[in-house]
C-alpha positions in Angstrom: 83.8 106.2 93.3 81.2 106.8 96.0 82.6 108.6 99.0 80.7 109.3 102.3 81.5 112.4 104.1 79.5 111.1 107.1 82.2 108.8 108.3 80.5 105.4 107.5 80.1 103.1 104.5 76.8 103.3 102.7 75.8 99.6 102.6 73.0 100.1 100.2 75.8 100.5 97.5 77.5 97.3 98.7 80.1 96.8 101.4 83.0 99.3 101.1 86.4 99.4 102.9 88.1 102.7 102.8 91.5 103.1 104.1 94.3 105.6 104.4 98.1 105.3 104.1 101.3 107.3 103.6 103.3 106.0 100.8 106.6 107.1 99.5 110.4 107.2 100.3 110.6 110.1 102.7 111.4 112.6 100.2 108.3 112.4 98.1 105.6 111.0 100.5 101.9 110.8 99.4 98.9 110.3 101.4 96.7 107.8 99.7 92.9 107.2 100.3 91.5 104.1 98.7 88.5 101.9 98.6 90.1 98.5 98.5 86.9 96.7 97.5 87.0 98.6 94.0 89.5 98.6 91.0 91.1 101.9 90.6 89.2 103.7 93.2 91.8 105.8 95.0 93.2 109.4 95.2 96.6 110.7 96.5 97.9 114.0 97.6 101.3 115.4 99.1 101.4 114.6 102.8 102.0 118.3 103.5 98.7 119.0 101.8 96.8 116.4 103.7 94.4 117.6 106.5 95.4 116.8 110.0 93.1 114.3 111.9 92.2 117.0 114.6 91.2 119.5 111.8 88.7 116.8 110.5 87.0 116.5 113.9 
């Protein structure tokens, strides 16, 4: 999976759509990042371990 740390998709490798979401039942929530244009291109971590948006700016 190709991931850009610069905040935009690299269109030379084809169109990508990267999304993030919280999944789980409240007791075991995971933060998931996925490239929805590719099969099996995702990663997950515990919500408590995920960086906050302000810390990424």
